[in-house]
C-alpha positions in Angstrom: -18.2 -37.1 -68.9 -15.4 -36.5 -71.5 -17.1 -34.1 -74.6 -15.9 -34.4 -78.3 -16.5 -32.3 -81.4 -17.3 -34.8 -83.9 -16.0 -33.2 -86.5 -12.9 -32.1 -85.3 -12.0 -35.9 -84.4 -8.9 -37.8 -86.9 -10.7 -41.9 -87.8 -8.1 -42.6 -85.4 -9.8 -40.8 -82.8 -13.4 -41.2 -83.4 -12.7 -44.7 -83.4 -11.4 -44.1 -79.7 -14.1 -42.6 -78.9 -16.6 -45.2 -79.5 -14.3 -47.9 -78.2 -16.2 -49.8 -74.8 -13.8 -49.1 -71.4 -11.3 -52.8 -71.5 -13.2 -54.9 -68.3 -10.1 -54.2 -65.6 -9.1 -57.2 -63.4 -5.8 -57.9 -62.3 -7.4 -61.3 -62.5 -7.0 -64.3 -64.7 -10.0 -65.1 -65.3 -9.3 -67.4 -68.4 -7.7 -69.2 -66.0 -10.0 -69.4 -62.6 -12.6 -70.4 -65.2 -11.1 -72.4 -67.4 -10.2 -74.4 -63.1 -13.6 -74.4 -62.5 -15.2 -75.8 -65.5 -13.1 -78.5 -65.9 -13.4 -79.7 -62.3 -17.3 -79.6 -62.6 -17.0 -81.7 -66.2 -14.8 -84.5 -63.9 -15.3 -84.8 -59.9 -19.6 -83.1 -60.7 -21.5 -82.7 -57.4 -18.0 -82.7 -55.1 -16.6 -79.7 -56.8 -19.7 -77.8 -57.1 -19.9 -78.3 -53.4 -16.5 -77.0 -52.7 -16.6 -74.2 -54.6 -20.1 -72.9 -53.4 -18.6 -73.1 -50.4 -15.6 -71.4 -51.8 -17.5 -68.7 -53.7 -20.7 -68.6 -52.4 -19.9 -69.2 -48.5 -22.8 -72.5 -48.2 -21.5 -75.0 -46.5 -25.0 -77.1 -45.5 -24.3 -79.0 -49.0 -28.1 -77.8 -49.7 -28.0 -76.3 -53.4 -31.5 -77.2 -54.8 -34.5 -75.8 -52.9 -36.9 -77.5 -51.8 -41.0 -77.2 -53.0 -41.3 -76.3 -49.2 -38.4 -73.5 -49.5 -40.1 -72.4 -52.4 -43.7 -72.3 -50.9 -42.3 -70.4 -47.6 -40.1 -68.0 -50.6 -43.1 -67.0 -52.3 -45.3 -66.1 -49.5 -42.9 -64.0 -47.5 -43.1 -61.6 -50.9 -45.5 -58.5 -50.4 -48.8 -58.4 -51.9 -47.8 -54.7 -54.1 -44.6 -56.6 -55.3 -46.5 -59.6 -56.3 -49.0 -57.6 -58.2 -46.4 -55.6 -60.0 -44.2 -59.1 -61.2 -48.0 -60.2 -62.3 -48.6 -56.8 -64.4 -45.1 -57.2 -66.1 -45.5 -60.7 -66.7 -49.1 -60.4 -68.5 -46.9 -57.4 -70.9 -44.1 -59.2 -71.6 -46.1 -62.7 -72.2 -48.6 -60.6 -74.6 -45.4 -59.4 -76.8 -43.8 -62.4 -76.8 -47.2 -64.8 -77.8 -46.9 -62.7 -81.1 -43.8 -64.2 -81.7 -45.3 -68.1 -82.6 -44.6 -68.9 -85.9 -47.1 -71.1 -88.5 -45.3 -73.8 -90.3 -44.0 -73.3 -93.9 -45.5 -75.2 -96.9 -44.3 -74.0 -100.1 -44.6 -76.8 -103.4 -41.5 -75.6 -105.3 -42.6 -77.7 -108.5 -45.6 -80.0 -108.4 -44.3 -83.0 -106.4 -42.5 -81.5 -104.7 -43.5 -79.9 -100.8 -40.8 -78.1 -98.8 -41.5 -77.5 -95.1 -40.5 -75.6 -92.3 -41.5 -77.0 -89.0 -39.8 -75.6 -85.0 -40.0 -77.2 -82.0 -39.1 -76.0 -78.7 -35.6 -76.3 -76.9 -36.1 -79.3 -74.5 -34.1 -78.7 -71.8 -32.8 -75.3 -71.0 -31.4 -73.3 -67.4 -31.7 -69.7 -66.6 -29.1 -67.7 -64.6 -30.2 -65.0 -62.6 -27.3 -63.2 -61.2 -27.2 -62.2 -57.2 -25.6 -59.3 -55.8 -26.5 -55.9 -54.2 -29.7 -56.2 -57.3 -31.8 -59.4 -57.3 -32.7 -59.1 -61.0 -36.4 -60.2 -60.1 -37.0 -58.4 -64.0 -34.7 -61.1 -65.6 -36.4 -63.8 -64.3 -39.5 -62.8 -66.1 -37.7 -62.4 -69.7 -35.7 -65.4 -69.4 -38.6 -68.0 -68.0 -41.5 -66.4 -70.0 -40.1 -67.2 -73.7 -39.3 -70.4 -72.3 -42.5 -71.1 -70.6 -44.4 -69.9 -74.0 -42.2 -72.1 -76.3 -42.9 -75.2 -74.7 -39.9 -75.9 -73.4 -39.9 -79.4 -71.1 -37.7 -78.6 -68.7 -36.4 -74.9 -67.6 -34.4 -74.6 -64.8 -32.8 -71.7 -62.8 -30.2 -70.9 -61.1 -28.7 -67.5 -59.3 -26.6 -67.2 -56.1 -27.6 -68.3 -52.7 -29.5 -66.3 -50.8 -31.9 -66.3 -53.0 -34.2 -63.0 -53.1 -37.8 -64.0 -52.6 -39.2 -62.3 -55.3 -36.9 -64.1 -57.3 -38.4 -67.4 -56.8 -42.3 -66.1 -56.5 -41.5 -65.4 -60.5 -39.3 -68.0 -61.7 -42.6 -70.5 -59.8 -45.1 -68.0 -61.9 -42.9 -68.3 -65.1 -43.3 -72.3 -64.6 -39.4 -72.7 -63.7 -39.1 -76.2 -62.5 -36.1 -76.3 -60.2 -34.5 -73.7 -58.3 -30.8 -74.0 -57.6 -29.0 -71.7 -55.1 -25.3 -71.8 -56.7 -23.6 -68.8 -58.9 -21.0 -67.5 -60.7 -19.0 -70.3 -63.7 -19.6 -73.4 -61.4 -22.9 -72.7 -62.1 -23.0 -72.6 -65.5 -20.7 -75.9 -66.0 -23.1 -77.4 -64.1 -26.0 -76.8 -65.9 -24.0 -77.4 -68.9 -22.2 -80.7 -68.8 -24.8 -82.1 -65.3 -23.5 -83.3 -62.0 -25.6 -85.9 -59.6 -28.0 -82.8 -58.2 -27.8 -80.8 -61.3 -29.5 -82.0 -64.4 -27.2 -81.4 -67.9 -29.4 -78.8 -69.9 -28.7 -77.9 -74.1 -29.0 -74.2 -73.8 -28.0 -71.6 -71.3 -29.3 -68.2 -71.1 -29.1 -64.9 -68.8 -26.6 -62.4 -68.1 -23.7 -62.7 -65.7 -19.9 -61.0 -64.2 -17.3 -61.8 -66.1 -16.5 -64.9 -64.7 -20.1 -66.3 -66.3 -19.8 -65.1 -69.2 -16.3 -66.4 -69.7 -17.7 -69.8 -68.5 -20.6 -69.9 -71.2 -18.1 -69.0 -73.9 -15.9 -71.9 -73.2 -19.1 -74.4 -72.6 -20.2 -73.0 -75.9 -17.1 -73.9 -77.7 -17.4 -78.0 -76.0 -19.2 -80.1 -78.3 -20.1 -82.1 -74.8 -21.4 -78.6 -73.2 -24.5 -76.3 -74.1 -25.0 -73.9 -76.0 -25.9 -69.9 -75.0 -27.9 -67.1 -75.9 -25.6 -64.3 -77.1 -22.0 -62.8 -76.5 -22.2 -60.6 -72.9 -20.7 -57.8 -72.1 -21.4 -54.8 -69.6 -24.5 -52.3 -70.1 -24.4 -49.4 -72.0 -27.2 -46.8 -73.5 -26.7 -44.6 -76.3 -29.2 -41.3 -76.0 -29.7 -39.1 -79.3 -31.3 -35.6 -78.1 -31.8 -32.5 -79.7 -32.1 -28.3 -78.1 -36.2 -29.0 -77.9 -35.2 -32.7 -75.8 -35.7 -32.4 -71.3 -32.0 -32.5 -70.1 -33.8 -34.0 -66.4 -34.8 -37.1 -69.2 -31.5 -37.3 -70.4 -30.0 -36.9 -67.7 -31.7 -39.9 -66.0 -31.6 -42.2 -68.6 -28.0 -42.3 -68.7 -28.0 -42.6 -65.4 -30.6 -45.7 -65.5 -27.5 -47.4 -67.4 -24.3 -46.0 -65.6 -25.9 -47.5 -61.8 -25.2 -50.7 -63.2 -22.5 -50.7 -63.2 -18.6 -49.3 -63.3 -18.0 -50.8 -66.8 -21.2 -49.6 -68.0 -20.5 -47.0 -70.3 -23.6 -44.3 -71.3 -22.8 -42.0 -74.4 -24.6 -39.0 -75.3 -25.0 -38.0 -79.2 -26.8 -33.9 -79.3 -26.3 -31.6 -82.4 -26.4 -28.5 -79.3 -23.2 -27.8 -77.0 -24.7 -25.8 -74.6 -27.4 -28.3 -74.4 -25.0 -31.0 -73.1 -23.7 -28.5 -70.3 -27.6 -28.7 -69.2 -27.4 -32.3 -69.4 -24.2 -32.5 -67.3 -25.6 -30.0 -64.4 -28.4 -32.6 -64.3 -26.3 -35.4 -63.8 -24.8 -33.6 -60.9 -28.1 -33.2 -59.1 -29.6 -36.2 -59.9 -26.1 -38.1 -58.7 -26.4 -35.9 -55.5 -29.4 -38.4 -54.6 -28.2 -41.5 -56.1 -28.2 -44.4 -53.3 -25.3 -45.8 -56.0 -24.1 -43.1 -56.9 -19.9 -44.1 -57.0 -20.9 -46.8 -58.9 -22.7 -44.3 -61.6 -19.6 -42.1 -61.1 -17.1 -44.5 -62.1 -19.0 -45.7 -65.1 -19.5 -41.7 -66.4 -15.7 -41.3 -65.9 -15.5 -43.2 -69.5 -18.7 -42.4 -70.6 -19.1 -39.3 -73.6 -21.0 -36.7 -75.1 -20.5 -36.8 -78.9 -21.1 -32.8 -80.4 -22.3 -33.5 -84.1 -23.4 -31.6 -87.2 -26.5 -33.0 -87.4 -29.1 -36.2 -86.5 -27.8 -38.3 -89.9 -24.1 -37.6 -88.6 -25.9 -38.8 -85.1 -27.9 -41.6 -86.7 -24.3 -42.8 -87.7 -22.5 -42.3 -84.7 -24.7 -44.8 -83.1 -24.9 -47.3 -86.0 -21.5 -47.7 -86.0 -21.3 -47.8 -82.0 -24.3 -50.7 -82.3 -25.6 -49.7 -78.5 -27.6 -52.1 -76.1 -29.8 -49.4 -75.4 -30.8 -46.4 -78.2 -32.9 -43.6 -77.0 -34.6 -41.2 -79.1 -35.1 -37.9 -77.2 -35.9 -35.9 -80.4 -39.1 -34.0 -81.7 -40.5 -36.7 -84.5 -38.2 -39.2 -83.0 -39.9 -41.7 -85.3 -38.9 -40.2 -88.0 -34.8 -41.1 -87.2 -36.1 -45.0 -87.1 -35.7 -46.1 -91.0 -32.3 -44.3 -90.3 -30.9 -46.6 -87.8 -29.8 -50.6 -88.1 -27.8 -51.2 -85.4 -29.3 -51.5 -81.9 -30.4 -53.9 -79.4 -33.5 -52.1 -78.7 -34.3 -48.3 -79.4 -36.9 -46.4 -77.2 -38.8 -43.2 -79.0 -39.6 -40.4 -77.3 -40.1 -38.3 -74.7 -41.9 -40.5 -72.3 -40.6 -43.9 -73.3 -37.1 -44.4 -70.8 -35.4 -47.3 -70.9 -36.5 -48.4 -67.8 -40.0 -49.5 -69.7 -38.1 -51.8 -71.4 -36.4 -53.4 -68.8 -39.2 -53.8 -66.7 -42.2 -54.4 -67.8 -43.1 -53.2 -71.3 -43.4 -56.1 -72.5 -40.1 -56.2 -74.6 -37.1 -58.4 -73.7 -34.5 -56.5 -71.4 -31.6 -59.4 -72.3 -29.8 -58.0 -75.3 -26.6 -57.9 -77.3 -24.5 -55.6 -76.0 -20.6 -54.5 -76.6 -21.1 -54.4 -80.2 -22.7 -57.2 -81.1 -25.9 -55.4 -81.7 -24.6 -55.8 -85.6 -24.6 -58.9 -85.7 -27.2 -60.0 -83.0 -30.9 -59.7 -81.9 -32.5 -59.0 -79.0 -33.5 -62.4 -76.9 -37.1 -63.4 -78.1 -38.9 -66.8 -78.4 -36.7 -68.1 -81.6 -34.2 -68.1 -79.5 -36.0 -70.9 -77.1 -37.0 -73.2 -81.0 -35.3 -75.3 -83.2 -36.4 -75.1 -86.9 -35.9 -78.1 -89.2 -37.4 -78.4 -92.8 -39.0 -81.2 -94.1 -39.1 -82.0 -98.1 -41.2 -84.7 -99.8 -41.2 -85.8 -103.4 -42.9 -87.9 -105.8 -41.7 -90.1 -108.7 -42.6 -88.3 -111.0 -41.3 -84.9 -109.5 -37.9 -86.8 -108.8 -37.9 -87.3 -112.7 -38.2 -84.2 -113.5 -35.9 -82.7 -111.1 -33.1 -85.4 -111.6 -31.5 -83.4 -114.8 -30.1 -80.5 -112.7 -29.5 -82.8 -109.8 -27.6 -85.1 -112.1 -25.8 -82.0 -114.0 -25.0 -80.3 -110.5 -23.7 -84.2 -108.6 -21.2 -84.1 -111.8 -19.7 -80.6 -111.3 -19.1 -80.9 -107.5 -17.9 -85.0 -108.9 -19.7 -86.6 -105.3 -21.1 -89.5 -107.5 -22.8 -91.1 -104.5 -25.0 -88.1 -104.5 -25.6 -88.3 -108.3 -26.5 -92.3 -107.6 -28.8 -91.8 -105.4 -31.3 -90.2 -107.9 -30.0 -92.7 -110.8 -31.4 -96.0 -109.3 -34.3 -94.6 -108.2 -35.2 -93.1 -112.2 -34.0 -96.5 -113.6 -36.4 -98.2 -111.0 -39.4 -96.0 -112.2 -37.9 -97.3 -116.2 -38.0 -101.2 -115.0 -41.6 -100.7 -113.4 -42.4 -99.7 -116.8 
C-alpha cells in the first residue's frame, strides 16, 4: 500500500489520493450493454435465451427453477448452514422490522387534515451475483426488507448454476420466482419483461460492470424500472490509532480487498510506526488467503494516510465518503458526532465489517464510490413509496382562499385560482 503524509500534500495531491481506481476494461461496456438491453426489449425470450446460451453456456432453454428443483436444492443444503442462515435472518429481520413507519396525520389549521402514508412497491426484482463466491448473504439483505415491506411479487435472478444455499435463502425469505439468468440480460428482462420473466417496478442488488451499466440504462428509461442505488467496487476506510491491534486492522483491510481487484482499502492513522506494523500483518495474513492474488491487486491501488490527529482523520473520511467505515480507536464512539458521510460505520475493536456483511442485523447493500454523501444504506424505505392525502372542509377552504389567490396571482395561474373561487362563490350562493 502507498503511504502518504497528509499535511505534506497539496490540495490537488489530496484529491488524487482519495480518488478511486477507475474500472479498467478494454471492452466497450456501454455499447455491449446497450445492445443487450435493446435486443431483450424488442425480442424478449428469444434474445434472453440467446444471451444465456452465449454468456452463461446454458442451452437447454430452461431459465426458471421449478418447484421440484427448488425443493431438491433446499434439501441439499447442510443443516449447519441452514441454521446459520436462519440465525442471520432473525437478526436482519429484527433490525428492519423496526423501520416500519406509522401514518402521519397533521391538522395544519382548523378543518385541514394532511396525511402521509406508505405502501410497498408491488413488483420487485432482486439480482444476486454468482461467480466465485455464492453471495447467500446478499439474498438475505435484499429479500428480507421486501418480505417485511409486503411487496406483492418478489423475483430473483442469479447466474447459472444457482447455488443451493442461495435458493434456500430465497425460499426462506419469500421469493416467489427464481430465474437462472445473470448479467445485463437479467437486468433487462426484469426491467422490461419477457414472455417468461414478468416485468418488475424496481431492481435491487449488486453486480459487475455490465450489471451496473444495465441498471443505469433501464433506470433512465420511463419504460424500464427504477433501481436501488448507483454502485461501484467495494471499499473500506479504517481509522486507527496507536493503541489499535494491527492484526485486527489488517484483517479488516483484507476483508474488503479480497472482494475484487478493483476494490479499494484505506487506512487513516496518526502513527507512522503503527502503519508499518499493519503492513507487516498484511503480508503475514495475505500468505494464507485463498484469494491472495485478488487482494494483492486491490492493495496496489490502496492507501495509508498519516494525519496529525483524529479530527483530521474524520475530515478525510467525510471527504472520501466510504462504503464501510471502521473505527479502531480508543473511545471510538466519541468520533461519531464528527462523521457524516459513510454507508455503514463499525465502532470499536470487536466490530469487524464482516458482522454487518452477514448477521449483525444492518443491511450490507451500501452506496460506494463516494455516493455515501448523497445516498443511504438499503433499508425498508427503499421498498416502499410515500404518498400524501389532504382533506379540507368548506370553512377551511374559505379561510385559506386568500392565501391561494395571492399566490396564484403572483404565478399567473388563473385556472388554479378559479378552482378555489368557483367553490367560494358557491358557498356564498348557498347562503
